All heavy atoms as a GROMACS GRO file, in nm:
protein
  525
    1ILE      N    1   0.462  -5.497  -2.669
    1ILE     CA    2   0.344  -5.518  -2.745
    1ILE      C    3   0.264  -5.638  -2.691
    1ILE      O    4   0.176  -5.700  -2.756
    1ILE     CB    5   0.369  -5.538  -2.897
    1ILE    CG1    6   0.498  -5.625  -2.919
    1ILE    CG2    7   0.371  -5.414  -2.975
    1ILE    CD1    8   0.541  -5.646  -3.062
    2GLY      N    9   0.299  -5.690  -2.577
    2GLY     CA   10   0.230  -5.788  -2.511
    2GLY      C   11   0.274  -5.933  -2.551
    2GLY      O   12   0.190  -6.020  -2.529
    3VAL      N   13   0.386  -5.950  -2.607
    3VAL     CA   14   0.430  -6.085  -2.634
    3VAL      C   15   0.512  -6.136  -2.516
    3VAL      O   16   0.593  -6.070  -2.455
    3VAL     CB   17   0.533  -6.077  -2.751
    3VAL    CG1   18   0.583  -6.220  -2.788
    3VAL    CG2   19   0.459  -6.027  -2.874
    4LYS      N   20   0.472  -6.261  -2.474
    4LYS     CA   21   0.542  -6.316  -2.354
    4LYS      C   22   0.690  -6.327  -2.380
    4LYS      O   23   0.728  -6.349  -2.495
    4LYS     CB   24   0.477  -6.456  -2.333
    4LYS     CG   25   0.345  -6.468  -2.289
    4LYS     CD   26   0.292  -6.603  -2.268
    4LYS     CE   27   0.147  -6.600  -2.228
    4LYS     NZ   28   0.105  -6.746  -2.214
    5GLU      N   29   0.768  -6.324  -2.267
    5GLU     CA   30   0.921  -6.335  -2.287
    5GLU      C   31   0.956  -6.469  -2.341
    5GLU      O   32   1.052  -6.467  -2.421
    5GLU     CB   33   0.973  -6.320  -2.141
    5GLU     CG   34   1.129  -6.311  -2.149
    5GLU     CD   35   1.187  -6.281  -2.019
    5GLU    OE1   36   1.123  -6.218  -1.928
    5GLU    OE2   37   1.303  -6.315  -1.998
    6SER      N   38   0.887  -6.573  -2.310
    6SER     CA   39   0.933  -6.715  -2.362
    6SER      C   40   0.911  -6.708  -2.520
    6SER      O   41   0.996  -6.753  -2.595
    6SER     CB   42   0.852  -6.821  -2.307
    6SER     OG   43   0.720  -6.802  -2.328
    7HIS      N   44   0.796  -6.641  -2.566
    7HIS     CA   45   0.769  -6.633  -2.707
    7HIS      C   46   0.879  -6.535  -2.780
    7HIS      O   47   0.921  -6.558  -2.885
    7HIS     CB   48   0.640  -6.581  -2.740
    7HIS     CG   49   0.542  -6.696  -2.706
    7HIS    ND1   50   0.417  -6.652  -2.646
    7HIS    CD2   51   0.536  -6.821  -2.735
    7HIS    CE1   52   0.345  -6.773  -2.625
    7HIS    NE2   53   0.418  -6.874  -2.684
    8GLN      N   54   0.909  -6.436  -2.706
    8GLN     CA   55   1.010  -6.334  -2.763
    8GLN      C   56   1.138  -6.414  -2.783
    8GLN      O   57   1.203  -6.389  -2.892
    8GLN     CB   58   1.037  -6.219  -2.665
    8GLN     CG   59   0.931  -6.121  -2.654
    8GLN     CD   60   0.961  -6.009  -2.558
    8GLN    OE1   61   1.077  -5.998  -2.496
    8GLN    NE2   62   0.866  -5.928  -2.539
    9MET      N   63   1.190  -6.492  -2.690
    9MET     CA   64   1.314  -6.560  -2.713
    9MET      C   65   1.303  -6.651  -2.827
    9MET      O   66   1.403  -6.668  -2.903
    9MET     CB   67   1.355  -6.635  -2.578
    9MET     CG   68   1.388  -6.540  -2.464
    9MET     SD   69   1.503  -6.409  -2.503
    9MET     CE   70   1.649  -6.508  -2.528
   10THR      N   71   1.196  -6.726  -2.836
   10THR     CA   72   1.181  -6.813  -2.967
   10THR      C   73   1.188  -6.726  -3.088
   10THR      O   74   1.254  -6.778  -3.187
   10THR     CB   75   1.039  -6.882  -2.954
   10THR    OG1   76   1.042  -6.954  -2.827
   10THR    CG2   77   1.024  -6.974  -3.068
   11ILE      N   78   1.123  -6.615  -3.093
   11ILE     CA   79   1.124  -6.534  -3.206
   11ILE      C   80   1.271  -6.481  -3.242
   11ILE      O   81   1.319  -6.486  -3.359
   11ILE     CB   82   1.027  -6.408  -3.199
   11ILE    CG1   83   0.884  -6.464  -3.201
   11ILE    CG2   84   1.054  -6.305  -3.303
   11ILE    CD1   85   0.784  -6.359  -3.148
   12PHE      N   86   1.337  -6.443  -3.139
   12PHE     CA   87   1.476  -6.397  -3.156
   12PHE      C   88   1.563  -6.510  -3.197
   12PHE      O   89   1.656  -6.487  -3.293
   12PHE     CB   90   1.530  -6.342  -3.025
   12PHE     CG   91   1.464  -6.222  -2.973
   12PHE    CD1   92   1.458  -6.187  -2.846
   12PHE    CD2   93   1.418  -6.135  -3.067
   12PHE    CE1   94   1.402  -6.063  -2.804
   12PHE    CE2   95   1.357  -6.005  -3.020
   12PHE     CZ   96   1.348  -5.980  -2.889
   13ARG      N   97   1.544  -6.639  -3.150
   13ARG     CA   98   1.632  -6.755  -3.203
   13ARG      C   99   1.603  -6.770  -3.343
   13ARG      O  100   1.693  -6.798  -3.428
   13ARG     CB  101   1.592  -6.874  -3.120
   13ARG     CG  102   1.684  -6.901  -3.002
   13ARG     CD  103   1.680  -7.044  -2.945
   13ARG     NE  104   1.574  -7.128  -2.986
   13ARG     CZ  105   1.460  -7.142  -2.911
   13ARG    NH1  106   1.445  -7.080  -2.797
   13ARG    NH2  107   1.371  -7.231  -2.961
   14ILE      N  108   1.480  -6.767  -3.385
   14ILE     CA  109   1.446  -6.787  -3.533
   14ILE      C  110   1.502  -6.685  -3.620
   14ILE      O  111   1.563  -6.711  -3.731
   14ILE     CB  112   1.292  -6.800  -3.551
   14ILE    CG1  113   1.232  -6.921  -3.487
   14ILE    CG2  114   1.257  -6.796  -3.702
   14ILE    CD1  115   1.093  -6.933  -3.476
   15ILE      N  116   1.492  -6.554  -3.575
   15ILE     CA  117   1.551  -6.452  -3.656
   15ILE      C  118   1.706  -6.462  -3.661
   15ILE      O  119   1.758  -6.446  -3.768
   15ILE     CB  120   1.510  -6.313  -3.606
   15ILE    CG1  121   1.352  -6.286  -3.619
   15ILE    CG2  122   1.591  -6.202  -3.665
   15ILE    CD1  123   1.302  -6.162  -3.546
   16ALA      N  124   1.771  -6.497  -3.547
   16ALA     CA  125   1.912  -6.514  -3.554
   16ALA      C  126   1.952  -6.624  -3.642
   16ALA      O  127   2.052  -6.609  -3.713
   16ALA     CB  128   1.961  -6.526  -3.404
   17ALA      N  129   1.882  -6.734  -3.638
   17ALA     CA  130   1.906  -6.852  -3.730
   17ALA      C  131   1.901  -6.804  -3.877
   17ALA      O  132   1.986  -6.840  -3.965
   17ALA     CB  133   1.817  -6.957  -3.701
   18ILE      N  134   1.797  -6.732  -3.913
   18ILE     CA  135   1.778  -6.680  -4.053
   18ILE      C  136   1.895  -6.590  -4.096
   18ILE      O  137   1.940  -6.605  -4.199
   18ILE     CB  138   1.639  -6.610  -4.062
   18ILE    CG1  139   1.525  -6.702  -4.053
   18ILE    CG2  140   1.632  -6.533  -4.200
   18ILE    CD1  141   1.393  -6.641  -4.043
   19LEU      N  142   1.940  -6.508  -4.004
   19LEU     CA  143   2.050  -6.414  -4.026
   19LEU      C  144   2.182  -6.495  -4.053
   19LEU      O  145   2.257  -6.470  -4.150
   19LEU     CB  146   2.066  -6.306  -3.921
   19LEU     CG  147   1.963  -6.204  -3.914
   19LEU    CD1  148   1.972  -6.124  -3.787
   19LEU    CD2  149   1.951  -6.115  -4.039
   20HIS      N  150   2.198  -6.598  -3.974
   20HIS     CA  151   2.319  -6.688  -3.992
   20HIS      C  152   2.305  -6.760  -4.119
   20HIS      O  153   2.407  -6.771  -4.194
   20HIS     CB  154   2.326  -6.788  -3.876
   20HIS     CG  155   2.392  -6.720  -3.751
   20HIS    ND1  156   2.534  -6.689  -3.750
   20HIS    CD2  157   2.349  -6.695  -3.638
   20HIS    CE1  158   2.558  -6.635  -3.632
   20HIS    NE2  159   2.441  -6.634  -3.559
   21LEU      N  160   2.189  -6.803  -4.161
   21LEU     CA  161   2.169  -6.882  -4.291
   21LEU      C  162   2.211  -6.783  -4.404
   21LEU      O  163   2.271  -6.828  -4.504
   21LEU     CB  164   2.026  -6.933  -4.293
   21LEU     CG  165   1.989  -7.013  -4.420
   21LEU    CD1  166   2.077  -7.146  -4.422
   21LEU    CD2  167   1.848  -7.046  -4.411
   22GLY      N  168   2.175  -6.663  -4.386
   22GLY     CA  169   2.204  -6.572  -4.496
   22GLY      C  170   2.353  -6.541  -4.515
   22GLY      O  171   2.405  -6.495  -4.615
   23ASN      N  172   2.432  -6.569  -4.410
   23ASN     CA  173   2.583  -6.557  -4.410
   23ASN      C  174   2.654  -6.675  -4.445
   23ASN      O  175   2.785  -6.668  -4.455
   23ASN     CB  176   2.625  -6.500  -4.272
   23ASN     CG  177   2.580  -6.358  -4.247
   23ASN    OD1  178   2.571  -6.279  -4.336
   23ASN    ND2  179   2.560  -6.338  -4.119
   24LEU      N  180   2.588  -6.785  -4.478
   24LEU     CA  181   2.657  -6.905  -4.521
   24LEU      C  182   2.736  -6.879  -4.657
   24LEU      O  183   2.689  -6.820  -4.744
   24LEU     CB  184   2.558  -7.019  -4.543
   24LEU     CG  185   2.507  -7.112  -4.434
   24LEU    CD1  186   2.406  -7.200  -4.480
   24LEU    CD2  187   2.624  -7.176  -4.369
   25GLU      N  188   2.851  -6.944  -4.658
   25GLU     CA  189   2.926  -6.944  -4.784
   25GLU      C  190   2.906  -7.066  -4.865
   25GLU      O  191   2.944  -7.167  -4.820
   25GLU     CB  192   3.077  -6.916  -4.765
   25GLU     CG  193   3.099  -6.777  -4.711
   25GLU     CD  194   3.250  -6.749  -4.707
   25GLU    OE1  195   3.326  -6.792  -4.798
   25GLU    OE2  196   3.288  -6.673  -4.618
   26ILE      N  197   2.828  -7.064  -4.977
   26ILE     CA  198   2.805  -7.182  -5.055
   26ILE      C  199   2.897  -7.170  -5.177
   26ILE      O  200   2.887  -7.071  -5.249
   26ILE     CB  201   2.651  -7.177  -5.091
   26ILE    CG1  202   2.566  -7.184  -4.979
   26ILE    CG2  203   2.628  -7.298  -5.185
   26ILE    CD1  204   2.421  -7.181  -4.996
   27GLN      N  205   2.979  -7.272  -5.198
   27GLN     CA  206   3.071  -7.278  -5.302
   27GLN      C  207   3.011  -7.351  -5.427
   27GLN      O  208   2.954  -7.469  -5.409
   27GLN     CB  209   3.201  -7.350  -5.264
   27GLN     CG  210   3.286  -7.276  -5.165
   27GLN     CD  211   3.246  -7.308  -5.022
   27GLN    OE1  212   3.189  -7.416  -4.997
   27GLN    NE2  213   3.255  -7.207  -4.927
   28GLY      N  214   3.010  -7.289  -5.531
   28GLY     CA  215   2.959  -7.355  -5.661
   28GLY      C  216   3.067  -7.452  -5.716
   28GLY      O  217   3.190  -7.426  -5.708
   29GLU      N  218   3.016  -7.556  -5.776
   29GLU     CA  219   3.104  -7.660  -5.832
   29GLU      C  220   3.046  -7.701  -5.969
   29GLU      O  221   2.930  -7.685  -5.995
   29GLU     CB  222   3.108  -7.779  -5.748
   29GLU     CG  223   3.170  -7.756  -5.610
   29GLU     CD  224   3.166  -7.880  -5.518
   29GLU    OE1  225   3.102  -7.975  -5.562
   29GLU    OE2  226   3.221  -7.863  -5.405
   30ARG      N  227   3.127  -7.757  -6.056
   30ARG     CA  228   3.092  -7.806  -6.185
   30ARG      C  229   3.009  -7.706  -6.262
   30ARG      O  230   2.892  -7.738  -6.297
   30ARG     CB  231   3.019  -7.945  -6.172
   30ARG     CG  232   3.101  -8.044  -6.122
   30ARG     CD  233   3.030  -8.176  -6.119
   30ARG     NE  234   2.902  -8.170  -6.042
   30ARG     CZ  235   2.850  -8.269  -5.990
   30ARG    NH1  236   2.880  -8.391  -6.010
   30ARG    NH2  237   2.731  -8.247  -5.922
   31ASP      N  238   3.064  -7.589  -6.292
   31ASP     CA  239   2.990  -7.484  -6.363
   31ASP      C  240   2.856  -7.448  -6.316
   31ASP      O  241   2.761  -7.429  -6.389
   31ASP     CB  242   2.987  -7.524  -6.513
   31ASP     CG  243   3.120  -7.528  -6.578
   31ASP    OD1  244   3.216  -7.454  -6.526
   31ASP    OD2  245   3.139  -7.608  -6.661
   32GLY      N  246   2.837  -7.445  -6.180
   32GLY     CA  247   2.703  -7.413  -6.118
   32GLY      C  248   2.605  -7.521  -6.114
   32GLY      O  249   2.496  -7.504  -6.073
   33GLU      N  250   2.642  -7.643  -6.150
   33GLU     CA  251   2.550  -7.756  -6.137
   33GLU      C  252   2.549  -7.826  -6.000
   33GLU      O  253   2.455  -7.899  -5.981
   33GLU     CB  254   2.593  -7.862  -6.249
   33GLU     CG  255   2.570  -7.817  -6.398
   33GLU     CD  256   2.420  -7.785  -6.429
   33GLU    OE1  257   2.333  -7.867  -6.378
   33GLU    OE2  258   2.401  -7.692  -6.483
   34ALA      N  259   2.645  -7.793  -5.922
   34ALA     CA  260   2.642  -7.845  -5.786
   34ALA      C  261   2.708  -7.739  -5.687
   34ALA      O  262   2.747  -7.637  -5.737
   34ALA     CB  263   2.730  -7.972  -5.782
   35CYS      N  264   2.690  -7.768  -5.564
   35CYS     CA  265   2.747  -7.676  -5.462
   35CYS      C  266   2.785  -7.755  -5.338
   35CYS      O  267   2.750  -7.872  -5.326
   35CYS     CB  268   2.643  -7.566  -5.432
   35CYS     SG  269   2.502  -7.617  -5.340
   36SER      N  270   2.854  -7.687  -5.253
   36SER     CA  271   2.895  -7.743  -5.128
   36SER      C  272   2.896  -7.638  -5.020
   36SER      O  273   2.915  -7.514  -5.051
   36SER     CB  274   3.022  -7.816  -5.137
   36SER     OG  275   3.135  -7.727  -5.162
   37VAL      N  276   2.885  -7.682  -4.895
   37VAL     CA  277   2.898  -7.594  -4.784
   37VAL      C  278   3.002  -7.655  -4.691
   37VAL      O  279   3.004  -7.777  -4.663
   37VAL     CB  280   2.762  -7.570  -4.704
   37VAL    CG1  281   2.780  -7.496  -4.575
   37VAL    CG2  282   2.652  -7.525  -4.794
   38SER      N  283   3.092  -7.570  -4.653
   38SER     CA  284   3.202  -7.627  -4.563
   38SER      C  285   3.142  -7.662  -4.424
   38SER      O  286   3.062  -7.602  -4.368
   38SER     CB  287   3.309  -7.509  -4.541
   38SER     OG  288   3.402  -7.547  -4.432
   39SER      N  289   3.187  -7.771  -4.378
   39SER     CA  290   3.145  -7.827  -4.248
   39SER      C  291   3.215  -7.745  -4.137
   39SER      O  292   3.167  -7.760  -4.023
   39SER     CB  293   3.181  -7.978  -4.230
   39SER     OG  294   3.327  -7.988  -4.237
   40GLU      N  295   3.307  -7.659  -4.165
   40GLU     CA  296   3.372  -7.579  -4.078
   40GLU      C  297   3.313  -7.445  -4.055
   40GLU      O  298   3.350  -7.355  -3.978
   40GLU     CB  299   3.520  -7.552  -4.115
   40GLU     CG  300   3.601  -7.680  -4.140
   40GLU     CD  301   3.650  -7.745  -4.018
   40GLU    OE1  302   3.689  -7.670  -3.927
   40GLU    OE2  303   3.635  -7.868  -4.008
   41ASP      N  304   3.202  -7.419  -4.136
   41ASP     CA  305   3.136  -7.283  -4.141
   41ASP      C  306   3.059  -7.254  -4.006
   41ASP      O  307   2.981  -7.328  -3.968
   41ASP     CB  308   3.026  -7.283  -4.257
   41ASP     CG  309   2.984  -7.148  -4.288
   41ASP    OD1  310   2.950  -7.062  -4.195
   41ASP    OD2  311   2.988  -7.108  -4.398
   42ASP      N  312   3.104  -7.150  -3.936
   42ASP     CA  313   3.048  -7.116  -3.810
   42ASP      C  314   2.905  -7.082  -3.817
   42ASP      O  315   2.825  -7.106  -3.729
   42ASP     CB  316   3.126  -7.000  -3.752
   42ASP     CG  317   3.273  -7.038  -3.700
   42ASP    OD1  318   3.292  -7.158  -3.672
   42ASP    OD2  319   3.353  -6.952  -3.691
   43HIS      N  320   2.868  -7.008  -3.934
   43HIS     CA  321   2.717  -6.973  -3.950
   43HIS      C  322   2.631  -7.092  -3.956
   43HIS      O  323   2.530  -7.102  -3.901
   43HIS     CB  324   2.702  -6.884  -4.069
   43HIS     CG  325   2.785  -6.753  -4.053
   43HIS    ND1  326   2.738  -6.663  -3.971
   43HIS    CD2  327   2.898  -6.706  -4.118
   43HIS    CE1  328   2.818  -6.557  -3.979
   43HIS    NE2  329   2.916  -6.586  -4.072
   44LEU      N  330   2.681  -7.198  -4.020
   44LEU     CA  331   2.596  -7.324  -4.033
   44LEU      C  332   2.590  -7.388  -3.895
   44LEU      O  333   2.476  -7.432  -3.853
   44LEU     CB  334   2.667  -7.418  -4.130
   44LEU     CG  335   2.585  -7.556  -4.140
   44LEU    CD1  336   2.454  -7.535  -4.188
   44LEU    CD2  337   2.667  -7.650  -4.239
   45SER      N  338   2.695  -7.390  -3.821
   45SER     CA  339   2.697  -7.443  -3.683
   45SER      C  340   2.596  -7.363  -3.601
   45SER      O  341   2.519  -7.427  -3.520
   45SER     CB  342   2.840  -7.448  -3.616
   45SER     OG  343   2.916  -7.519  -3.697
   46ASN      N  344   2.604  -7.233  -3.606
   46ASN     CA  345   2.509  -7.154  -3.516
   46ASN      C  346   2.365  -7.166  -3.564
   46ASN      O  347   2.279  -7.180  -3.480
   46ASN     CB  348   2.552  -7.000  -3.534
   46ASN     CG  349   2.684  -6.972  -3.464
   46ASN    OD1  350   2.712  -7.035  -3.360
   46ASN    ND2  351   2.759  -6.871  -3.505
   47PHE      N  352   2.344  -7.180  -3.696
   47PHE     CA  353   2.201  -7.202  -3.744
   47PHE      C  354   2.146  -7.334  -3.685
   47PHE      O  355   2.032  -7.334  -3.640
   47PHE     CB  356   2.208  -7.204  -3.896
   47PHE     CG  357   2.082  -7.243  -3.963
   47PHE    CD1  358   1.974  -7.148  -3.986
   47PHE    CD2  359   2.059  -7.373  -4.002
   47PHE    CE1  360   1.868  -7.185  -4.045
   47PHE    CE2  361   1.936  -7.404  -4.060
   47PHE     CZ  362   1.838  -7.307  -4.083
   48CYS      N  363   2.229  -7.439  -3.699
   48CYS     CA  364   2.183  -7.571  -3.647
   48CYS      C  365   2.163  -7.568  -3.499
   48CYS      O  366   2.061  -7.627  -3.456
   48CYS     CB  367   2.287  -7.678  -3.683
   48CYS     SG  368   2.295  -7.698  -3.868
   49ARG      N  369   2.254  -7.501  -3.432
   49ARG     CA  370   2.242  -7.495  -3.281
   49ARG      C  371   2.110  -7.421  -3.242
   49ARG      O  372   2.029  -7.466  -3.153
   49ARG     CB  373   2.356  -7.432  -3.220
   49ARG     CG  374   2.350  -7.423  -3.067
   49ARG     CD  375   2.476  -7.358  -3.007
   49ARG     NE  376   2.509  -7.232  -3.081
   49ARG     CZ  377   2.458  -7.123  -3.061
   49ARG    NH1  378   2.359  -7.108  -2.975
   49ARG    NH2  379   2.500  -7.010  -3.128
   50LEU      N  380   2.082  -7.309  -3.309
   50LEU     CA  381   1.965  -7.232  -3.267
   50LEU      C  382   1.839  -7.299  -3.304
   50LEU      O  383   1.739  -7.278  -3.226
   50LEU     CB  384   1.980  -7.097  -3.350
   50LEU     CG  385   2.066  -6.994  -3.300
   50LEU    CD1  386   2.101  -6.885  -3.398
   50LEU    CD2  387   2.027  -6.934  -3.165
   51LEU      N  388   1.828  -7.374  -3.405
   51LEU     CA  389   1.706  -7.435  -3.451
   51LEU      C  390   1.698  -7.588  -3.403
   51LEU      O  391   1.597  -7.650  -3.427
   51LEU     CB  392   1.685  -7.435  -3.603
   51LEU     CG  393   1.655  -7.294  -3.648
   51LEU    CD1  394   1.630  -7.289  -3.807
   51LEU    CD2  395   1.552  -7.219  -3.582
   52GLY      N  396   1.812  -7.643  -3.356
   52GLY     CA  397   1.804  -7.773  -3.306
   52GLY      C  398   1.793  -7.883  -3.415
   52GLY      O  399   1.732  -7.984  -3.394
   53VAL      N  400   1.870  -7.855  -3.522
   53VAL     CA  401   1.863  -7.946  -3.637
   53VAL      C  402   2.004  -8.006  -3.654
   53VAL      O  403   2.100  -7.948  -3.606
   53VAL     CB  404   1.828  -7.878  -3.770
   53VAL    CG1  405   1.686  -7.843  -3.764
   53VAL    CG2  406   1.915  -7.763  -3.814
   54GLU      N  407   2.012  -8.121  -3.708
   54GLU     CA  408   2.137  -8.197  -3.724
   54GLU      C  409   2.234  -8.126  -3.828
   54GLU      O  410   2.188  -8.107  -3.944
   54GLU     CB  411   2.113  -8.342  -3.765
   54GLU     CG  412   2.231  -8.426  -3.752
   54GLU     CD  413   2.200  -8.570  -3.776
   54GLU    OE1  414   2.084  -8.615  -3.738
   54GLU    OE2  415   2.277  -8.642  -3.841
   55HIS      N  416   2.365  -8.108  -3.791
   55HIS     CA  417   2.451  -8.033  -3.869
   55HIS      C  418   2.466  -8.103  -4.010
   55HIS      O  419   2.467  -8.030  -4.112
   55HIS     CB  420   2.580  -8.012  -3.790
   55HIS     CG  421   2.677  -7.926  -3.860
   55HIS    ND1  422   2.766  -7.980  -3.960
   55HIS    CD2  423   2.709  -7.794  -3.842
   55HIS    CE1  424   2.848  -7.882  -3.998
   55HIS    NE2  425   2.814  -7.765  -3.932
   56SER      N  426   2.511  -8.221  -4.010
   56SER     CA  427   2.531  -8.303  -4.134
   56SER      C  428   2.412  -8.305  -4.230
   56SER      O  429   2.427  -8.289  -4.348
   56SER     CB  430   2.579  -8.444  -4.096
   56SER     OG  431   2.476  -8.520  -4.030
   57GLN      N  432   2.293  -8.323  -4.171
   57GLN     CA  433   2.170  -8.329  -4.255
   57GLN      C  434   2.148  -8.187  -4.312
   57GLN      O  435   2.109  -8.182  -4.433
   57GLN     CB  436   2.050  -8.365  -4.169
   57GLN     CG  437   2.043  -8.509  -4.126
   57GLN     CD  438   2.017  -8.593  -4.251
   57GLN    OE1  439   1.929  -8.568  -4.334
   57GLN    NE2  440   2.100  -8.706  -4.255
   58MET      N  441   2.153  -8.087  -4.246
   58MET     CA  442   2.140  -7.949  -4.299
   58MET      C  443   2.248  -7.919  -4.411
   58MET      O  444   2.212  -7.856  -4.510
   58MET     CB  445   2.145  -7.840  -4.194
   58MET     CG  446   2.116  -7.700  -4.230
   58MET     SD  447   1.954  -7.690  -4.317
   58MET     CE  448   1.850  -7.728  -4.194
   59GLN      N  449   2.364  -7.958  -4.383
   59GLN     CA  450   2.474  -7.931  -4.478
   59GLN      C  451   2.438  -8.010  -4.614
   59GLN      O  452   2.464  -7.958  -4.714
   59GLN     CB  453   2.604  -7.987  -4.425
   59GLN     CG  454   2.725  -7.965  -4.519
   59GLN     CD  455   2.856  -8.009  -4.452
   59GLN    OE1  456   2.847  -8.082  -4.344
   59GLN    NE2  457   2.957  -7.986  -4.518
   60HIS      N  458   2.385  -8.131  -4.600
   60HIS     CA  459   2.350  -8.212  -4.711
   60HIS      C  460   2.240  -8.146  -4.794
   60HIS      O  461   2.244  -8.131  -4.917
   60HIS     CB  462   2.315  -8.353  -4.675
   60HIS     CG  463   2.256  -8.439  -4.786
   60HIS    ND1  464   2.349  -8.496  -4.875
   60HIS    CD2  465   2.130  -8.471  -4.817
   60HIS    CE1  466   2.275  -8.566  -4.960
   60HIS    NE2  467   2.150  -8.549  -4.930
   61TRP      N  468   2.122  -8.122  -4.729
   61TRP     CA  469   2.004  -8.072  -4.790
   61TRP      C  470   2.012  -7.922  -4.847
   61TRP      O  471   1.935  -7.899  -4.916
   61TRP     CB  472   1.881  -8.092  -4.710
   61TRP     CG  473   1.852  -8.243  -4.694
   61TRP    CD1  474   1.864  -8.326  -4.586
   61TRP    CD2  475   1.810  -8.332  -4.802
   61TRP    NE1  476   1.839  -8.452  -4.616
   61TRP    CE2  477   1.809  -8.462  -4.746
   61TRP    CE3  478   1.794  -8.318  -4.939
   61TRP    CZ2  479   1.783  -8.567  -4.820
   61TRP    CZ3  480   1.762  -8.424  -5.013
   61TRP    CH2  481   1.751  -8.548  -4.965
   62LEU      N  482   2.096  -7.845  -4.789
   62LEU     CA  483   2.119  -7.717  -4.846
   62LEU      C  484   2.175  -7.725  -4.994
   62LEU      O  485   2.151  -7.630  -5.073
   62LEU     CB  486   2.220  -7.635  -4.759
   62LEU     CG  487   2.162  -7.576  -4.633
   62LEU    CD1  488   2.267  -7.517  -4.552
   62LEU    CD2  489   2.041  -7.478  -4.665
   63CYS      N  490   2.232  -7.827  -5.024
   63CYS     CA  491   2.296  -7.844  -5.157
   63CYS      C  492   2.248  -7.956  -5.247
   63CYS      O  493   2.302  -7.981  -5.354
   63CYS     CB  494   2.450  -7.882  -5.141
   63CYS     SG  495   2.537  -7.745  -5.055
   64HIS      N  496   2.145  -8.023  -5.207
   64HIS     CA  497   2.080  -8.134  -5.274
   64HIS      C  498   1.935  -8.111  -5.309
   64HIS      O  499   1.860  -8.073  -5.200
   64HIS     CB  500   2.110  -8.268  -5.211
   64HIS     CG  501   2.247  -8.304  -5.213
   64HIS    ND1  502   2.342  -8.266  -5.122
   64HIS    CD2  503   2.317  -8.383  -5.309
   64HIS    CE1  504   2.457  -8.314  -5.152
   64HIS    NE2  505   2.446  -8.387  -5.261
   65ARG      N  506   1.886  -8.120  -5.422
   65ARG     CA  507   1.740  -8.108  -5.450
   65ARG      C  508   1.682  -8.245  -5.443
   65ARG      O  509   1.745  -8.358  -5.463
   65ARG     CB  510   1.724  -8.058  -5.595
   65ARG     CG  511   1.772  -7.925  -5.607
   65ARG     CD  512   1.755  -7.878  -5.744
   65ARG     NE  513   1.870  -7.915  -5.827
   65ARG     CZ  514   1.876  -7.880  -5.949
   65ARG    NH1  515   1.795  -7.809  -6.012
   65ARG    NH2  516   1.990  -7.907  -6.012
   66LYS      N  517   1.551  -8.251  -5.415
   66LYS     CA  518   1.480  -8.379  -5.400
   66LYS      C  519   1.366  -8.363  -5.484
   66LYS      O  520   1.289  -8.272  -5.492
   66LYS     CB  521   1.446  -8.414  -5.260
   66LYS     CG  522   1.379  -8.539  -5.252
   66LYS     CD  523   1.370  -8.588  -5.105
   66LYS     CE  524   1.309  -8.728  -5.101
   66LYS     NZ  525   1.298  -8.788  -4.975
   0.00000   0.00000   0.00000
């Protein structure tokens, strides 16, 4: 469809990251008032690597509202 190869790879990385984000296991705590994500979760690691974001920051902000 005329999309440059470099743009295709960027699109594929974003889609792959979204799919990994959907596979994260988020554990509920305190009757649903809090949650946590394991730092060992491979999907979180892949998500962060694909988008170039810091692992600890993403782990924190997935479970905290501001």
